[in-house]
C-alpha positions as CSV (number, residue, x, y, z in Angstrom):
1,M,21.7,-39.0,-25.1
2,R,23.0,-36.9,-22.0
3,R,26.4,-37.1,-21.1
4,W,28.1,-35.5,-17.9
5,L,31.1,-35.8,-16.0
6,I,31.6,-35.4,-12.2
7,V,34.8,-34.7,-10.5
8,L,34.8,-35.4,-6.8
9,A,36.6,-32.3,-5.2
10,V,36.2,-33.6,-0.8
11,L,34.2,-36.3,-0.5
12,A,33.4,-36.3,3.4
13,V,32.6,-40.3,4.9
14,L,29.3,-40.5,4.1
15,P,27.2,-42.9,6.3
16,L,26.1,-46.4,3.7
17,C,22.9,-45.8,2.2
18,G,21.1,-49.4,2.8
19,Q,17.4,-50.1,3.1
20,T,16.1,-47.7,5.7
21,D,12.2,-47.8,4.7
22,D,11.4,-48.9,8.5
23,V,13.4,-45.5,10.0
24,P,12.1,-42.3,10.3
25,L,12.9,-40.0,8.0
26,A,14.6,-37.3,10.1
27,Q,17.0,-40.2,11.6
28,R,18.4,-41.7,8.6
29,P,21.8,-40.8,7.1
30,W,21.0,-37.4,5.0
31,F,24.0,-36.0,3.4
32,V,24.2,-32.7,1.4
33,T,25.6,-32.7,-2.2
34,H,27.3,-29.2,-3.1
35,T,28.2,-28.0,-6.3
36,A,29.0,-24.3,-7.8
37,H,25.0,-23.6,-8.0
38,F,23.1,-26.4,-6.0
39,N,23.0,-27.9,-2.2
40,V,21.0,-31.3,-3.1
41,Y,20.1,-32.5,0.3
42,S,19.2,-36.8,0.0
43,C,19.1,-39.4,2.2
44,G,19.2,-41.9,-1.1
45,N,21.7,-43.4,-3.1
46,W,24.8,-41.0,-3.4
47,Q,25.7,-41.8,-7.0
48,D,21.4,-40.8,-8.0
49,T,22.5,-37.5,-5.9
50,Y,25.5,-36.8,-8.0
51,R,24.0,-37.5,-11.3
52,I,20.8,-35.1,-10.3
53,A,23.6,-32.9,-9.4
54,G,25.7,-32.5,-12.7
55,Q,22.3,-32.4,-14.6
56,L,21.5,-29.4,-12.7
57,E,24.7,-28.1,-13.4
58,Q,24.4,-29.3,-17.0
59,F,20.9,-27.1,-16.9
60,Q,22.4,-24.0,-15.3
61,R,25.5,-23.5,-17.9
62,A,22.9,-24.4,-21.3
63,Y,20.6,-21.2,-20.0
64,A,23.1,-19.1,-18.8
65,Q,24.6,-19.4,-22.5
66,L,21.4,-19.3,-24.1
67,A,20.1,-16.2,-22.0
68,G,23.3,-14.7,-20.6
69,V,24.6,-15.2,-17.1
70,S,22.6,-12.6,-15.5
71,A,19.4,-14.7,-15.6
72,T,20.9,-17.3,-14.4
73,V,22.1,-15.5,-11.0
74,S,20.2,-16.2,-7.7
75,P,20.6,-16.3,-4.2
76,P,21.5,-20.1,-3.0
77,I,19.2,-23.1,-4.8
78,V,18.2,-26.0,-1.9
79,V,17.1,-29.6,-3.6
80,L,15.1,-31.4,-1.2
81,A,15.0,-35.0,-2.5
82,F,13.2,-37.1,-0.2
83,P,13.5,-40.8,-1.4
84,D,9.9,-41.4,-2.8
85,H,6.6,-39.4,-3.0
86,A,5.0,-40.9,0.0
87,S,7.7,-39.4,2.3
88,M,7.5,-36.0,0.4
89,M,3.7,-35.7,1.2
90,P,4.2,-34.4,4.7
91,F,6.4,-31.9,3.2
92,L,4.0,-30.5,0.7
93,P,2.0,-27.4,0.5
94,L,-1.7,-27.7,1.7
95,Y,-5.2,-27.4,-0.5
96,Q,-8.0,-27.5,1.0
97,G,-6.0,-29.1,4.3
98,H,-5.0,-31.7,1.9
99,P,-1.3,-31.9,0.5
100,G,-1.8,-31.1,-3.5
101,N,-1.5,-33.0,-5.9
102,I,1.9,-32.6,-7.0
103,A,4.9,-34.4,-8.0
104,G,7.0,-31.9,-6.4
105,F,7.2,-27.7,-6.1
106,F,9.7,-24.5,-6.0
107,T,9.3,-21.8,-3.6
108,R,11.2,-18.6,-4.1
109,G,12.9,-16.5,-1.1
110,S,15.0,-13.5,-1.4
111,D,17.5,-15.8,0.7
112,E,17.0,-18.9,-0.7
113,N,14.9,-20.8,-3.3
114,L,14.1,-24.3,-2.5
115,I,12.9,-27.5,-5.0
116,V,11.2,-30.0,-3.3
117,L,10.6,-33.4,-5.0
118,A,11.2,-37.1,-4.9
119,A,14.7,-38.2,-6.1
120,P,14.2,-39.9,-9.3
121,K,15.6,-43.4,-8.7
122,S,16.8,-43.8,-12.7
123,D,17.2,-41.7,-15.6
124,S,13.8,-41.2,-16.3
125,R,10.9,-39.0,-16.4
126,G,12.2,-37.8,-12.4
127,M,14.8,-35.3,-14.2
128,E,11.7,-33.7,-16.2
129,V,10.3,-32.6,-12.3
130,I,13.7,-31.5,-11.3
131,F,14.4,-29.5,-14.4
132,H,10.2,-28.7,-14.6
133,E,10.9,-26.9,-11.1
134,Y,14.1,-25.1,-11.7
135,A,12.9,-23.6,-14.8
136,H,10.5,-21.5,-12.3
137,L,13.8,-19.8,-11.2
138,L,15.1,-19.0,-14.4
139,F,12.2,-17.3,-15.3
140,R,11.6,-15.6,-12.0
141,H,11.9,-12.1,-13.4
142,N,8.8,-12.8,-15.5
143,D,6.7,-14.0,-12.0
144,E,4.7,-11.1,-11.6
145,I,3.5,-10.7,-14.9
146,W,3.3,-13.8,-16.8
147,P,-0.1,-15.9,-16.5
148,L,0.5,-19.0,-14.6
149,W,-0.1,-20.7,-18.3
150,L,2.5,-19.6,-19.2
151,K,4.7,-20.1,-16.2
152,E,4.0,-23.9,-16.2
153,G,3.9,-24.3,-20.2
154,M,7.4,-22.8,-20.3
155,A,9.0,-25.3,-17.1
156,E,7.3,-28.0,-19.4
157,I,9.0,-26.8,-22.1
158,Y,12.5,-27.1,-20.5
159,S,11.7,-30.1,-18.7
160,T,12.3,-31.9,-21.2
161,F,15.5,-30.7,-22.0
162,I,18.5,-33.5,-23.0
163,T,22.0,-32.0,-24.2
164,S,24.9,-33.8,-26.2
165,G,28.0,-31.7,-26.8
166,K,26.8,-28.5,-27.9
167,Q,22.7,-28.8,-29.4
168,V,20.3,-29.0,-27.0
169,E,16.8,-30.2,-27.0
170,I,13.4,-28.8,-25.5
171,A,10.1,-28.8,-26.2
172,R,9.9,-32.5,-26.8
173,P,6.6,-34.3,-26.5
174,I,5.4,-35.2,-23.1
175,D,3.5,-38.5,-23.4
176,R,1.0,-37.8,-20.7
177,H,0.1,-34.3,-22.4
178,L,-0.8,-36.0,-25.5
179,E,-2.7,-38.9,-23.7
180,T,-5.2,-36.1,-21.9
181,L,-5.6,-34.3,-24.9
182,A,-6.6,-36.8,-27.1
183,S,-9.3,-37.9,-24.5
184,E,-10.8,-34.4,-23.2
185,P,-11.9,-31.4,-24.9
186,L,-9.3,-28.4,-24.6
187,M,-10.5,-25.5,-21.9
188,P,-11.5,-22.1,-23.5
189,L,-8.6,-19.7,-23.6
190,H,-10.2,-17.3,-20.9
191,D,-10.6,-20.3,-18.8
192,L,-7.2,-21.0,-19.1
193,F,-6.0,-17.4,-18.8
194,A,-8.0,-17.2,-15.6
195,V,-6.5,-20.0,-13.3
196,T,-4.5,-18.9,-10.6
197,H,-2.7,-21.2,-7.9
198,D,-5.6,-21.1,-5.8
199,S,-8.1,-22.3,-8.7
200,P,-9.2,-25.7,-9.0
201,Q,-8.0,-26.4,-11.7
202,Y,-4.1,-26.1,-10.5
203,N,-4.6,-28.1,-7.4
204,E,-7.5,-31.2,-8.4
205,A,-6.0,-33.8,-9.7
206,S,-9.0,-34.3,-11.8
207,R,-8.9,-31.0,-13.0
208,Q,-5.2,-30.2,-13.4
209,G,-4.3,-32.4,-16.0
210,M,-6.1,-30.5,-18.6
211,F,-4.7,-27.2,-17.3
212,Y,-0.8,-28.3,-17.5
213,A,-1.5,-30.4,-20.9
214,E,-3.1,-27.4,-22.7
215,S,-0.7,-24.6,-21.0
216,W,2.4,-27.1,-22.4
217,L,0.2,-27.2,-25.9
218,L,-0.4,-23.3,-25.9
219,T,3.3,-22.6,-24.9
220,H,4.6,-25.4,-27.5
221,Y,2.5,-24.1,-30.4
222,L,3.9,-20.3,-29.7
223,M,7.6,-21.5,-29.4
224,A,8.2,-24.4,-32.1
225,G,4.5,-24.6,-34.1
226,D,4.1,-24.5,-37.6
227,N,2.9,-20.7,-37.7
228,A,6.0,-19.0,-38.2
229,V,4.1,-15.5,-37.8
230,L,3.0,-16.1,-34.5
231,R,6.3,-17.8,-33.7
232,A,8.0,-14.5,-34.7
233,R,4.8,-12.4,-32.6
234,F,5.3,-14.2,-29.4
235,G,8.1,-12.4,-27.6
236,Q,6.1,-9.3,-28.0
237,F,3.5,-11.3,-24.8
238,T,5.7,-10.7,-22.6
239,E,7.2,-7.2,-23.9
240,L,3.6,-5.7,-23.4
241,L,2.7,-7.7,-20.1
242,R,5.8,-5.3,-19.1
243,Q,3.8,-1.8,-20.7
244,G,0.9,-2.7,-18.2
245,Q,-1.6,-4.5,-20.6
246,M,-3.6,-7.3,-18.7
247,P,-2.6,-10.8,-19.9
248,E,-6.0,-11.1,-22.2
249,Q,-5.3,-7.9,-23.7
250,A,-1.5,-8.3,-24.6
251,F,-2.1,-11.3,-26.1
252,T,-4.5,-10.5,-28.7
253,N,-2.3,-7.6,-29.4
254,A,0.8,-9.3,-29.4
255,L,-0.4,-12.3,-31.8
256,G,-2.8,-10.6,-34.0
257,V,-5.5,-13.3,-33.2
258,S,-8.8,-13.4,-30.9
259,L,-8.9,-15.6,-28.3
260,S,-11.6,-17.9,-30.6
261,A,-9.6,-18.0,-33.5
262,M,-6.6,-19.4,-31.2
263,E,-8.5,-22.0,-30.1
264,A,-9.5,-23.2,-33.5
265,E,-5.7,-23.1,-34.2
266,L,-4.8,-24.9,-31.3
267,R,-7.4,-27.5,-31.5
268,R,-6.0,-28.7,-35.0
269,Y,-2.3,-28.3,-33.8
270,A,-3.2,-30.8,-31.3
271,Q,-5.0,-33.2,-34.0
272,A,-1.9,-32.8,-36.5
273,G,-0.1,-34.1,-33.6
274,N,3.4,-32.9,-35.3
275,F,5.3,-31.7,-32.2
276,H,8.7,-31.2,-33.3
277,P,11.3,-30.1,-30.3
278,L,13.5,-27.0,-30.8
279,V,17.1,-27.8,-31.1
280,L,19.5,-25.1,-30.2
281,T,23.0,-24.7,-30.7
282,L,25.5,-23.8,-28.0
283,S,28.8,-21.9,-28.1
284,Q,30.5,-24.3,-25.4
285,N,30.5,-28.5,-25.1
286,L,28.4,-28.9,-22.1
287,A,30.1,-32.1,-21.4
288,T,32.7,-30.8,-19.0
289,P,33.6,-32.0,-15.3
290,V,31.4,-31.1,-13.0
291,T,32.8,-30.2,-9.7
292,V,31.3,-32.2,-6.7
293,S,31.4,-32.2,-3.1
294,S,29.4,-33.8,-0.3
295,Q,29.2,-34.0,3.6
296,A,27.3,-35.7,6.0
297,V,24.3,-33.6,7.7
298,T,23.8,-33.8,11.7
299,P,20.6,-34.8,12.7
300,V,19.8,-31.2,14.5
301,G,20.7,-29.9,10.9
302,I,18.3,-32.2,8.9
303,L,15.3,-31.2,11.6
304,F,16.5,-27.6,11.3
305,R,15.8,-28.2,7.0
306,F,12.5,-30.0,8.1
307,G,11.2,-27.2,9.7
308,D,12.2,-24.3,7.7
309,E,11.0,-26.3,4.4
310,L,7.5,-26.5,6.4
311,M,7.8,-23.1,7.4
312,R,8.4,-21.8,3.8
313,I,5.0,-23.1,2.9
314,G,2.9,-21.8,6.0
315,R,2.5,-25.1,7.7
316,F,3.8,-23.0,10.5
317,D,2.9,-25.7,13.3
318,E,4.7,-28.8,12.0
319,A,7.7,-26.8,11.2
320,K,7.5,-25.3,14.9
321,A,7.4,-29.1,16.0
322,Y,10.5,-30.3,14.2
323,F,12.5,-26.8,15.6
324,E,11.4,-27.7,19.2
325,Q,12.7,-31.6,18.4
326,A,16.1,-30.1,17.3
327,Q,16.2,-28.2,20.2
328,K,15.7,-31.0,22.9
329,L,18.4,-32.9,20.7
330,A,21.1,-30.5,20.4
331,P,20.2,-27.3,22.9
332,A,23.8,-26.0,22.4
333,S,23.2,-25.5,18.4
334,P,22.4,-22.2,17.2
335,L,20.0,-23.6,14.6
336,P,17.0,-24.6,17.0
337,D,16.8,-21.3,18.0
338,E,17.4,-19.3,14.4
339,G,14.5,-21.6,13.3
340,L,12.2,-20.7,15.8
341,G,12.9,-17.0,15.8
342,L,12.3,-17.3,11.5
343,L,9.2,-18.5,12.7
344,A,8.5,-16.3,15.1
345,S,9.1,-13.4,12.3
346,Q,6.7,-15.3,9.9
347,R,4.1,-15.1,12.9
348,N,4.5,-11.2,13.4
349,D,6.0,-11.9,16.8
350,S,8.8,-9.6,17.1
351,A,9.2,-9.8,20.9
352,G,9.5,-13.3,20.3
353,A,12.3,-13.3,17.1
354,V,14.1,-11.0,18.7
355,D,14.6,-13.5,22.3
356,E,15.1,-16.4,20.2
357,L,17.7,-14.8,17.4
358,Q,19.6,-13.2,20.2
359,K,19.9,-17.0,22.1
360,S,20.9,-17.6,18.0
361,L,23.3,-15.5,17.5
362,Q,25.2,-16.0,20.9
363,L,25.1,-19.5,20.2
364,G,27.6,-18.4,17.5
365,S,25.1,-18.4,14.3
366,D,27.0,-17.1,11.5
367,S,23.6,-16.8,9.3
368,F,23.0,-14.0,7.0
369,L,19.0,-14.7,7.9
370,A,19.4,-14.2,11.3
371,H,21.5,-11.0,11.6
372,Y,18.7,-9.6,9.2
373,I,15.7,-10.6,10.8
374,Y,17.4,-10.0,14.4
375,A,18.0,-6.5,13.0
376,Q,14.4,-6.4,11.0
377,E,12.3,-7.3,14.1
378,K,14.7,-4.8,16.6
379,Y,13.8,-2.1,14.5
380,H,10.3,-3.3,13.8
381,L,9.7,-2.9,18.0
382,T,10.7,0.7,17.6
383,A,7.7,1.5,15.1
384,H,4.5,3.0,16.0
385,G,2.2,0.9,13.8
386,D,3.8,1.4,10.5
387,L,5.3,5.0,11.4
388,Y,9.0,4.6,12.2
389,G,11.3,7.5,13.5
390,R,14.5,8.5,14.1
391,L,17.1,6.3,16.7
392,Q,19.5,7.4,18.6
393,G,22.8,5.8,19.9
394,D,23.3,2.4,20.8
395,Q,20.0,1.4,19.4
396,A,20.8,3.0,16.1
397,E,24.4,1.0,15.6
398,E,22.9,-2.4,16.9
399,I,20.4,-2.4,13.8
400,R,22.4,-0.6,11.2
401,D,25.7,-3.1,12.7
402,E,23.2,-6.5,12.1
403,L,22.7,-5.1,8.6
404,D,26.0,-4.7,7.7
405,K,27.2,-8.4,9.4
406,S,23.8,-9.9,6.9
407,I,25.4,-7.9,4.0
408,R,29.1,-9.1,4.3
409,L,27.8,-12.5,4.9
410,M,25.5,-12.6,1.7
411,P,26.2,-9.1,-0.3
412,S,23.8,-10.7,-2.8
413,F,20.5,-10.9,-0.2
414,A,18.5,-7.9,-1.4
415,P,16.2,-7.2,1.3
416,A,18.8,-6.7,3.7
417,H,20.1,-4.2,1.1
418,E,16.3,-2.9,1.3
419,L,16.2,-2.1,4.8
420,L,19.6,-0.9,5.3
421,G,18.5,2.0,2.8
422,F,15.0,2.6,4.1
423,F,16.8,2.5,7.8
424,E,19.1,5.3,6.6
425,M,16.4,7.5,5.3
426,V,14.6,7.2,8.1
427,Q,17.5,8.6,10.0
428,G,18.2,11.2,7.7
429,D,22.3,11.4,7.8
430,D,23.4,10.4,4.7
431,L,20.5,10.1,1.4
432,A,23.0,9.2,-0.9
433,S,24.2,6.0,1.5
434,A,20.3,5.2,1.7
435,E,19.8,5.5,-2.2
436,Q,22.5,3.6,-3.0
437,Q,21.7,0.4,-1.1
438,L,18.0,0.7,-2.4
439,N,19.5,0.5,-6.0
440,D,21.6,-2.4,-4.9
441,A,18.5,-4.0,-3.7
442,I,16.9,-2.9,-7.0
443,Q,19.7,-4.5,-9.3
444,L,19.3,-7.8,-7.4
445,E,16.0,-8.3,-7.4
446,P,14.3,-6.3,-10.3
447,E,11.0,-7.6,-10.2
448,N,10.6,-6.5,-6.6
449,G,7.9,-3.4,-7.0
450,S,8.3,-2.8,-3.3
451,Y,12.3,-1.8,-3.4
452,L,10.9,0.8,-5.7
453,F,8.6,2.6,-3.9
454,T,11.0,2.6,-1.0
455,L,13.8,4.3,-3.5
456,A,11.1,6.8,-4.6
457,Q,10.3,7.8,-0.8
458,A,14.2,8.2,-0.5
459,E,14.1,10.5,-3.5
460,V,11.4,12.5,-2.2
461,R,13.3,13.1,1.1
462,D,16.3,13.8,-0.6
463,H,14.2,16.5,-2.7
464,D,14.6,14.5,-6.2
465,T,10.5,14.4,-7.0
466,D,11.6,14.0,-11.0
467,D,13.6,10.9,-9.7
468,A,10.8,9.6,-7.9
469,R,8.3,10.2,-10.4
470,R,10.3,8.2,-12.7
471,T,10.9,5.5,-10.2
472,V,7.4,5.0,-9.3
473,Q,6.0,4.6,-13.0
474,P,6.2,1.6,-13.3
475,L,3.9,1.2,-10.3
476,L,1.3,2.7,-11.8
477,L,0.7,0.2,-14.6
478,P,-2.9,-1.7,-14.4
479,N,-0.8,-5.0,-14.0
480,A,0.6,-3.9,-11.0
481,D,0.6,-4.9,-7.8
482,A,-2.8,-3.2,-6.3
483,H,-1.5,-2.0,-2.8
484,L,2.0,-0.8,-4.5
485,R,-0.3,1.0,-7.4
486,A,-2.4,2.7,-4.3
487,D,0.4,3.8,-2.4
488,A,2.5,4.9,-5.7
489,E,-0.7,7.0,-6.1
490,D,-1.0,8.3,-3.1
491,L,3.2,9.5,-2.9
492,I,2.4,11.5,-6.6
493,Q,-0.9,13.1,-4.9
494,K,1.6,13.9,-1.6
495,M,3.9,15.5,-4.4
496,N,1.7,17.5,-6.4
497,G,-0.3,18.4,-3.4
498,N,3.2,20.3,-2.3
499,G,3.6,22.2,-5.3
500,Q,6.5,20.1,-6.4
């Protein structure tokens, strides 16, 4: 049984949310509910929204106790809760030109993490979608190495989260997966391992059911199944992936079984039908009050939020339409120009981005992202292709000042630290500061391999070639990003060519 309490710290006067189905989505009474870790946007029932926020906070508290507080640290988490699936459809990622067949999705950013879904109307399966999407964020440090089946399988395991006092249950049976497993044959594990975000098995309604069901089944078996030896060995899978082994190799090495033998085990496990949940005991009771505050969202604010969401999933034309609508509605607001500037940056239009973001900053924007992107695009305009040179005078000071402002507004924003470190490396006046900024970025986003490469360049510039070799070692592994691996190999060759 879920138990949660909410303390209303500040409740701004909210518009009444009656029946608004005949009102355009952007004209409905939207509000945002803030908790310690989430900002939930909704135009639905405020009590349902508070429940969503409260249960997400419980989930966060539970995972922090299980995995450590550092595992839950992240940039701001925005939940965009549409009133129903139909209203969410125009905001879904596209697959072959059409909205994907999904109940919700998570998109990660260095500045903000976004969960998009249709708000559940009751304490039902709707919360499973929310927990599933939040779980993707919690496992972000494994995002570059885990195969898709494990990402989705783990998210499904945690989607069934319930709590009572100091006890948490996960890995409960999921009826729709059991129905699929009972009616269709399992995919060969080689095919399951090969599924990516662009695969039909992940996107097409007729094929994705088995992908999710089998991903859940395999993950459930390895976490909570009846083979204690395999449960104990499962943790080695992630470790071998970190060491650079490819997924199939790491899987068979970690578990000590072939894929064909595991397929036979999975068929047996599915037919037996004994899917016991994992019951975990926490050190602290989760049934403590959650502080919540809410405020109405202005019309220009929700138009900006819609445009921003569409921009993050690559639907640029639709995003631009919302930003321009916001500009007509509130020309004195910094938000529309900020949105158009961010969109220009996404479209590699540095001059357009600088122009729009300068307007936004002059109108009073206090967005750390606006300061960062303005500095980034201003700096890019000084480059010759991908080559950056030392800048002088006011030009250098403006870029440094804008990055400093971004970091002061959001100290946990890793890209600003990385760009400031790169900038100081190119300037060459304070290489110690450059390396410190780059180490800060790596600490904030340890999974971002590009930061390691930038740090290695700074170390070479500072004649720390031994440190540079150690820094790029993770980028030389077989499962590293191919472009980063090529850059790292080229850097090593240049150091070797210099006799260092």
